[in-house]
C-alpha positions, 0 to 999 in steps of 0.5 A: 410531336408532329408539327401543325401543317402550314395550311392549317395555320393559314386557315386558323389565321383567316378564321381569327381575322374574320371573327375579330374584324366582325366583332369589332365592326359590330361593337357599336349598335343602335336600337330604335323603339316607338311606343305605338305603331298606329296614331291619329292626327295630333297624337303624342308618342315617344320614340327612343334611340339606344346606343350600345358601345364598347368604348368611351367617346369624346362626344355623341351626337344624336339626331335633332329635329331636322332629322324628322319630316314635317309629319312628326313635330318634336315636342321634347327630348331627354337623354339618359346615360345608363352606363359608360357603355350604354346611352339613350335619348328619348324623343316626344313627338306629335303626329300631324299626318293624314296618311301612314308615314315612316320615321326615317333612318337617321345617323348617330355620330360617335366623335373620338378626336378627329374621327367620326363614326356614323351608325344609322337607325332603322326606319320605323313605319307609323300607321294612320288611324282615321277618326272617321267611322264608316257607315253602310246605309241602304237607300230607302226605296223611292216612293211612286210619284203622285199625280196632281190635278193640273191647275191653270190659274197660277199660269194666268196670274203669272202672265198678268203679273208679267204684263203689269211689270212690263207696263211699269218698266215702260213708264218709268224707263221711257217716260223718265228718260225723256226728262233731261237730268243734270248730271252731277260733276264727277268727283275723284274718290281715292282708294284708301290705304289698307295697312296689313298690320292693322288688318291682321290685328283687327281680324285677330281681335274678332277671333279672340273671344269667340265661343267654341262649343261646336265642331263647326265653330272650331272649324270656322275659328281655325279657317279664319285664323289661317286666312288672317295670316294668309291675307297679311302675306298677300297684302304685304308681298303681293303673293296669292296666299289665299289661293295657295296651299300651306306648303306653297306659302312656306316655300315662298316665304323661305325663298324670300328669306323671311325671318325664321321666327315668322315662318315657324309661327306661320307653319304651326298655325296653318298646319293646325288649320289644315288638320281641322279643315281637311283631316276632320281633327277636332281640337280641344278649346285649350289647343285652340287658345294655344294656337291663337297665342301663336297667331298673336306672337306672329303679329308681335314679330311682324310689327317689329320686322315690317313697320318700316316696309309698311311705311314705305308702302304707305308713301308709295300709295300716296304718290300713286293717288296723287298721280291719279288725282292729277290725271283725273283733273286733267281729263275733266278739264279737257271735257269742260273746255 
């Protein structure tokens, strides 16, 4: 029996090593699936990640809400352990985009003792479905201009009215100016203190029972709701919130380390207001009332967090008014002497 040549044994060893390591590297796989590829603003859809493995792990960490960008809001998620070697997590997401977007690639962490293996999902493109209907209408032809006969009497009447007004102005202005009038003594009128919390509470109260029966009323409701929160931040922190975009306001609040609960309620209300204002999104009355509850929760959190700050603002305002009063009295005493 002939011995197998050494180089054949070397070839077999290489083949075994390549296929062995290849099968080991692909023993863990992850699959992702979205129930739709075309969405309108506000649509809910399911996105799932399925993990296939060849061994058990101490812990499996699926992506959380931070893995998704602002276009996709996580509403709910549920995990399914199908078998010892197959695991799945289903996400319920809500689409808030105004253009096509992509669910990004996200890591799945497989923890075994002190070792952690990362497997990444593939990006999933999502198309934006506009609710606007394109209409192609032809312009109607212009009708010829009709020549009317010239009339002079309106010009004459207008000239007479101008002469009469000029005479009345001369009599009232110059004749009355000749009469000396005693000027009233100047009076100091302090500027009242505007409590940001009271302003916000009054603005929300005006929106609580509005009738939402037309698209225009929905749009006005959401704009006023967003402006109420914008005005609150402008009065409290002196930032141009009414002139800033929602993204700029959220960035400024994060930069100032505002409470996370307050930022979350602000983000939800402003985002839905922007959807109605810019993306032609028409919500239901139930959705509008739910958004109003978010604004009320914002007010409740603000009352807890900012009470002491507003009291300090009130004291500073009174001090400033007192300084203005003293300056006013000193100026008027110098004029009288």
